[in-house]
Wavefront OBJ file of the C-alpha trace (Angstrom):
o trace
v 127.201 113.013 115.631
v 124.429 113.872 113.105
v 125.178 110.699 111.065
v 124.877 108.448 114.085
v 121.657 110.188 115.075
v 120.275 109.659 111.661
v 121.218 105.922 111.736
v 119.376 105.576 115.074
v 116.309 107.540 113.984
v 115.531 106.166 110.529
v 114.260 102.752 111.683
v 111.701 104.567 113.955
v 110.489 106.783 111.021
v 110.292 103.714 108.761
v 108.338 101.757 111.372
v 105.940 104.647 111.765
v 105.322 104.943 108.073
v 104.815 101.178 107.818
v 102.345 101.263 110.710
v 100.270 103.977 109.034
v 100.147 101.990 105.783
v 99.247 98.742 107.490
v 96.589 100.462 109.647
v 94.979 101.986 106.571
v 95.058 98.681 104.705
v 93.456 96.825 107.638
v 90.789 99.465 107.814
v 90.078 99.169 104.079
v 90.046 95.365 104.349
v 87.497 95.430 107.251
v 85.276 97.899 105.320
v 85.387 95.635 102.162
v 84.456 92.564 104.205
v 81.603 94.448 105.804
v 80.294 95.533 102.349
v 80.974 91.996 100.921
v 83.324 93.191 98.136
v 86.857 92.660 96.949
v 89.642 94.868 98.200
v 91.049 95.271 94.668
l 1 2 3 4 5 6 7 8 9 10 11 12 13 14 15 16 17 18 19 20 21 22 23 24 25 26 27 28 29 30 31 32 33 34 35 36 37 38 39 40
């Protein structure tokens, strides 16, 4: 039971982490464009 629950839940956790990373990157990218500088 716990293994099947884990298999069902981990994609949701992974998607949430990816969403947070992408959102932060997009925010940084927008800020860099506004200040006319490179992201790196």
